[in-house]
C-alpha positions as CSV (number, residue, x, y, z in Angstrom):
1,M,69.5,109.5,106.7
2,R,71.0,110.0,103.1
3,L,74.1,108.2,101.9
4,A,77.8,110.0,100.6
5,E,77.8,110.1,97.1
6,P,80.9,107.9,96.3
7,T,84.3,110.4,95.0
8,S,85.9,107.5,92.9
9,K,84.7,107.0,89.5
10,F,85.2,104.2,86.7
11,I,87.4,105.8,83.7
12,K,86.9,104.9,79.9
13,L,90.4,105.3,78.1
14,R,91.7,104.7,74.9
15,C,95.8,103.9,74.6
16,T,97.3,106.4,72.5
17,K,99.7,103.6,71.1
18,C,97.1,100.5,70.1
19,K,94.0,102.7,70.0
20,N,92.8,99.9,72.6
21,E,89.7,100.9,75.0
22,Q,89.8,100.0,78.6
23,I,87.8,101.0,81.7
24,I,90.4,101.2,84.7
25,F,88.9,102.7,88.1
26,G,89.6,106.3,88.9
27,K,92.0,106.1,91.7
28,P,94.5,103.5,90.9
29,T,96.8,101.5,93.8
30,T,99.2,99.7,90.9
31,K,100.5,100.8,87.4
32,I,97.4,99.6,85.1
33,Q,98.7,98.5,81.8
34,C,97.1,98.5,78.0
35,L,96.4,94.5,77.8
36,V,97.2,94.6,74.2
37,C,100.4,96.0,74.1
38,E,101.4,97.0,77.6
39,K,101.8,100.8,77.2
40,I,101.3,102.6,80.8
41,L,97.6,103.8,81.0
42,A,97.8,105.6,84.4
43,E,99.6,105.7,87.6
44,P,99.1,106.1,91.2
45,T,99.7,109.1,92.9
46,G,97.9,108.6,96.4
47,G,94.6,109.9,95.4
48,K,93.1,109.9,91.6
49,G,96.0,108.2,89.1
50,R,97.9,110.1,86.7
51,V,96.6,109.5,83.7
52,K,98.5,108.7,80.8
53,A,96.1,108.0,77.8
54,R,93.0,109.9,76.0
55,I,90.2,109.8,78.4
56,L,86.8,109.0,76.8
57,E,84.2,109.0,79.2
58,V,83.8,108.5,83.0
59,L,81.2,105.9,83.9
60,E,78.9,107.3,86.9
């Protein structure tokens, strides 16, 4: 029996304001802020998050 693959992933983002790189969960349940300048990077939508930063990489 094979287990199902997870549908959620981690995402590496770059803040558009201060260029800080940060890894977040792809389905956030709260607003995610940049750890340096506190700009909102992602918001929850009930499923996949609405990303407001540059996506650098989707991590497996």
